Structures are given as structure tokens and as C-alpha cells.
N, C-alpha and C positions, 0 to 999 in steps of 0.2 A: 504494500500500500504506500502511495506517495506520502511524504510528510507535509502536512498542511502549514505548519508553522514555518515562517520565513527566517527563523533564527536558529537553524540547525547547522550541523557541521558543514554540510555542503555549501550553504549560503556563505559561511565564513571563508571557506576555501575560495569561492568565487570572488569575494571581496578582496582577499589577500592577493589572488592572482591578478586582478585588475589593478590593484595598487602597485604590483610589481610590473605592470604594463606588459603583461603576457596574454596572448590568446589561449584558448583551450588547447589548440593544436600544439602551440609552443610548450605549454606546461606538460602536456602528455608526452612530448618528446624527451622530457627530462626525468620521467618516472617510469618504472617497469610495469605500467598499467596502460590499458588501451584508452584512446580518445573517447570511445563509446562509454566506458565505465566512468570516466571523469565527468562526462556530460550528465550521466544519470545520477551520480553522487551530488553534483552541484545543484541539480533541480529537485533533489530530495526523493527521487524514485528508488535509489539504492542506498543502503547504509554505508558509512565509511568505516572500514575495518581498521584496527590499530596499525597494521602494516601499511595500509594505504595512507593514513594520516601521517605516519612517520616519513614516508617517501615524499609526500607533498611538502611537509614542513621542511625537510632537508633541501628540496628543490627550490623552495621560496626563501630559504634561509630565515625562517621564523621559528619561534618556539611552538611546539605542538599545542600548547594550551591556548594559543590564539585561534586555533582551529576547532577546538573541542569544548572549551569552557565558556562561561558567560563573559561578554565583553567587559574589560576592565573599565571602571568609571572613575577611579581615583587616580590623580596624577602623581601624588606623592608616594614614595616607597612606603610600604606598610609600617616600618619602624618609625619613620618620621611622622606619619599621620597619627600613629598611636601616641607619640610623644606630645602632639598637639592636643589630642582629644581626651586622653586619659585624665589629665589634671582638671579639665572642665567637668568631666563626669564626676570626679571625686568632690569637687566644689559644690555641684548641684546636690549631691547626696548628703551634704552636711546641713541642709536647710533647717532641720528641726532638732538639732543637737545643742542648741543654746550657744552661749559665748564660746569663742574659740580660745582655748588656753595656751596655744603655742604660737600665736602670731607675734612676730618680732616687733611690729609697729602697726598702729591703726591710725590712718590719717584723719584729720578733721572732716566732718561731714561735707562742708562746702567743696573740699578737694575731691571727695569721692563722687559727689554729684557731677562735678565738672568732668571727671574722667569717664563716668558712665556716658556722658554726652559725646566725649571724644571717641570712645569706642564705637558708638553708633555711627559717627561720621566716618570712621575708618572702614567700617563694613560697607557703607554706601560708596566709598571710594575704592572698594574691592581690595583693600589691604587686609585680607582675611587672616593670614598668618600672624601679622602684627597684632591684630585684635585678639586672636586666639591665645597668644602668649601672655597677654596682659589680663585676660579675663579671670583666671583662677584667683589671683591675688585680690582683684577688685571684689569678686563674689565673696571671698573669705572675710574681707574687711567690712563689707556692707552687711553680711549675715551677722557678724559679731555686733555691729552697731545697732541693728534692729532689735537684738536681744538685750543689749545693755542700755541703750538710750533711744527707745522707739519714738518715731515721729512720722508724720505723713510724708515729709520730704525724703526721709531715709527709706521708707517702704517703697515710695515711687522710684527712687534711684535703683533699688534692688530689683524692682519689676523691670526697669529699663535694661539692667544688666542681664537679667534672665532672657529678655527678648533678644538681646545681642547674641547670647549663647545659642538660642534657637536659630538665628539667622546664620551664624557661623557653622553650626552642626549641619544644617540643611544644605548649605552651599558646599560643604565637604562630604556630602553624600552619607550622612549619618541621621536618617530620619527618625530612628528610635530615640536617639539622644535629643533631637529637636522636639519631640513630643514631651519628653521629660522636662525640658527647659520651659515649654509652654505651660505645663502643669504648675511649675514653680512661679512663673509669671502671674498666673491667675491667683495663686496663693498670696503673693505679695501685693498685687493690685487691689485685691479685696480688702486687705488690711490698710491700704493707703486711702480707701474710700474714694477712689478716682474712677468714676464711671467711664471716662474716655479711655483710660488705660485698660480697663476691663473689656471695653468694646473692641479695642485693638487686639487684645489677647484672643477674643472669640473669632475675630476675623482671621488671625493667623492660624488658629486651630482649624478653621473651615477650609483653608487652603490645603490641608493635609488629608482631607476626606473628599468623598464624592457623594452626590445624591442628597437624600433627605437630611442626613446629619449636617452637611455643610449649610443647607438652607436654614435649619433650626438654629445653628450656632450664630449665623449672621443675623437672623431675625431677633434672637435674644439680645444681641449687641445693639440693634436698633431700638429695642424696648428700653434699654438702659438710658438712651439719649432722647427718648420721646419728649417733644415739647421744648427741647433746649435750643438756644439760639446764639450761643457764643461762636466766635470764629473757629475755635478748636472743635466744638461739637459739630458744627456744620461740615468741617473738613472730614472728620471721622465718619459722620453719617454718609457723606458722599462716597468715601472709600468703601463703605459697606455695600453701597449700591453697585460699585464696580465689582466687588466680590461676588454678589448675586448674579451679575451679568456673566461672569466667568463660569460660575456653576451652571447657569442655564445654557451656555454655549457648549459645555461638555455633553449636555443632553440634547443638543441641536434644537432647543426651544427658541426659535428666532423671535417670537412675540415677546417672551420674557426678557430676552437679551436687549431688545430695543427699548422696552419699558424701563429697565434699570439703567441703561446708558442715558436715556432721556432724563431720568431723575438725577443721575450724576452730573449731567451738563448743567441742570438747574442749580444744583448745589455749588458747582464750580463757579457759576456766575455770581452767586450770593457771596461766596468766599472772596472772589476777586483776586486775580493773580495766582501764583503758585505758592501753596502753603507748605513750603519745604521745612518750616520750623515746627510743624505740628506732628509730633511723634515720628518724624522722619518718613512720613507717608508720601510727601511731595504731591499731595492732592491738588489738582487744578486742571485747567483746560488741556494742557499737554498730556497729563496722565490719562485723561479721558480719551484723547486721540490714540494713545498707545494701547489702551484697553479695547478700543474699537478694532484696532489691527489684530490684537490677540484673539478676540472673540471670532473674527472672520477666519483666522487660521484654525482655531479649534473646531469650527463648524465645516471646515474644508472648502470654504468659499475663497479659493485662491485668486480668482480674477479680481474680486472685490478687495482682498487683502493686498494684492500687488498695487492696485491703484492707491489705496490708503498709504501703504509704505512709501511709495514714491512721492507722495504729496507732503509727507511730514517733514518739517524743518525744526530740528531740536535747537532750542536756545542754548547759548554757551553755559548757562547756569544749570543745565540738566545734570543730575547726579550721574556719576560714572557708571554705577550699577544699572541704571535705567538706559543709559546710552548703549551699553554693551548688549543689553537684552534687545533693544531695538535693532542693532546691527545684526544679531543672530536671527531675529525674525525676518529681517530684510533678506538675509542670505537664504533663508528657507523658502520664501515666496519667489525669489529670483530663480532658485533651483526648480521649483514647481513650474515656473514659467518657461523652463527650457533654456536658461541663460547660465550655464555652468561657470564660465569665467567671471561673470559679474557676481555670482553667488560666492565664489571663492574669494573675490576681492573684499566683499563685506565680512566674510569670516575672518580674513586676515586683519581687517581693521578692528574687529571685535577682540581678536587676540592681542592686538597691540594696545588697545584701550584698557582691557581688563582681563589679563591672561588667566588669573586664578578662577574668576567667575565663568568666563567663556568655556573653559575646559570642562566644567561640570554641568553646563546647561543642557537639558535634554535636546533642545533644538539644534545644538551643535552636532551631536551624534546623528540625529535624524537627517540633517543636511548632508553630512559627509557620506552617510550610507546611501542617500538618494543619489548623490553625485557619482558614487562608485557604480551603482546599478544602472545609471543612465548611459554610461559609456563603455565601449569595449576595452578601452585602455584609459587609465587614469590621466586626467589633464595634469600639466605641470603644476607642482605645488600641492596637489591633493594628497600624495603619498606622505609627505612630511607632516601635513596637517593631521592625517589619520594616525600616524605614529605618535604625534604629540598628545592625542587624547587617549591613546592606548589601544587602538584598533589594530 
């Protein structure tokens, strides 16, 4: 029986062959197996035996795990990634243990509040490793502070630091740790009595789920802010509508998508300008445009997405993280439009702007795989880009 999944060993062999710029006939000439068998393995009609995989791996000069295992999604070596993530995990686990007896120093609360904001800024600038290295100490000091001298500002700063831990963990492909960080964020935000921070936490939780759970989480965030009219509350409510539009797009509910995008546009007009200072959501007209593009992609409306992508002009003040996401989305729709060189050019720009983030975005892998499948031989530059993300 043919294998219906397009992520089987044969498909990976096809990808690596094309990245090596070889035709099936040329690869068959380098292995002790027939062209017919190679063709059947690549399309999933025949299984790849261990001997076949070893021969192909040797011919392509790649490790056999690239042909048999799940594609690698982390760019850092495992030991270096563990060194970044493990201290964050330990700091998150100390949340309910009271004062920390072994801290060499605890900075004054104003300094901790300032650093929590700095780390948010570093993540938006895609300096993930820098933020990750500083997080454990900040979490330790803030956790100690809320147990020894609790205040609304201390709890809010701790909630912000937990939110940064979520963002770092998610961007480094540790969704399990990201969920733990969000649980801690909700715990701290509730004690800060900050409805906007609580609403942001529910928005972030919703992005990790699909379907009814996502809708319920965002709706509960809207309830927290019902009837509120400050600029902060308007910006968070508008972002919640963008979240609902994203959820609706995943279910191809075009009516709901447009309804929530229209509501978001209204809130953006009420906020005026880009609210980059509101919980680092950067809610505003540009953010609405980027979500319009994202929902078109999610629903597979690539003609509409291409038009939107080509019409967007990002202001110089756009956060690096959002600029990189736009460039990857642009690369994806250009690939879908049959413009491989243009697509590669936008991927290269995304890599230049935000290498750490670009490497981990799902759209990057989807675009590179699409480009590989489009052509009999990989275009110049595609092979190095594929190697860079671990394909």
C-alpha cells in the first residue's frame, strides 16, 4: 500500500536528492539499486530498507537520520539548548517555594521591573539567547521579592517575566515549557489584580490550542475587559479580536474571520497609532494588516495573500520579530505563486533580520520544503538554507 503521509523516508530522500541537485537517474547511478526502486521509494509505494537508506545516505553524503527521523527543528546543538532551557525550567519550578535562601543578591524592585521590560524588548528584537541567559536570575529575584515584600508592581513584573519565559521557550521549540510558563503567568497576574495582564495570558494560552478551547480562552479574556475604555484595555481587546480571527481562519470560517478583523480595525482606530508600549503586543493598524495576511495564508487563499503581502509597507518602527514573520510569510506566498527566486530572497532577508527566530518559524520549513518539491534541482542558495534549518 502506498504511504499517504508526505513525511516518510522516501519524501526525505527526494528532498535531500534535490538539495544535492541530482536527478533520480543520477542518484540511482551512485547506489547499487535500480532507478525503478528509487522512484517507488520516493513516492512512498515501497518501503526503504536499512541497506537502501545507508546506500543513499552515503551517496548524498548525509547522515542517515536525515532520511529516517523527524526533521530537526532546533538549530542549537542539544547540549547548548539544554544549557539555555534547563535553568529557566528550574526557575519556573520554584514559584511556590517561598523566599529563596541562596540568592547572593536581590536587586531593588525598580531595577527588577526595568529588567523585566528589557527582556521583553530583547525577545521582540529576537535576541533570544541573551534573554534566555538572563531570565533565571530575574525569575529567582522576583519570586523571592513577591514572597518577602509582595506588591502589585512586583507581581506584575513577575507575570511579565513569566510571559518572556513563554515566548523564549516557544521560539526555541519547547512548547511544554511554554505552557508551564503561561500557567505561572496566570498565577502571578491574578495576584497582581491586573485584568489586562490576565487577558494577555489567556490570549497567549489560546495560541497554543485549536478549536473551542482557544475561543473560550479569548472570550474569557474579553469578559475581563468588558466595558473598559483605557488605551491599554482597548489595545488588549483589539488583540483578542485578532486572536479570534486567527482561530477562525484555522477552521476556514471566513465570516468569523472578517467579523473579528473588522472589530480589530475599529479598535485600532480608537487606539490611534501603534500601541507598541502596551504589553509588547504592538497592536495597531499595521498589526491588523499582518493578521489579514496571516489569516489569508491559513485559509489557503494565496492569491489574496500575495496581493496583501505585496501591498504592505512596514514602518521603520516595526518590531524585528514582526518584520521577520512578515518576511517569512512573504516568502511562503511568493513560493505558492511560483516565484522561487523571489521567495528565496525574502527568506534570506528574514534570516538576516532575525536568524534565531526565522530558523524556528514553521513557515520557514514549509517554504523550503515547497521550494524543494517545486523543482527538479534545487535553485542556488536553497541547499545552504535547508542545511541551516537542519533539513
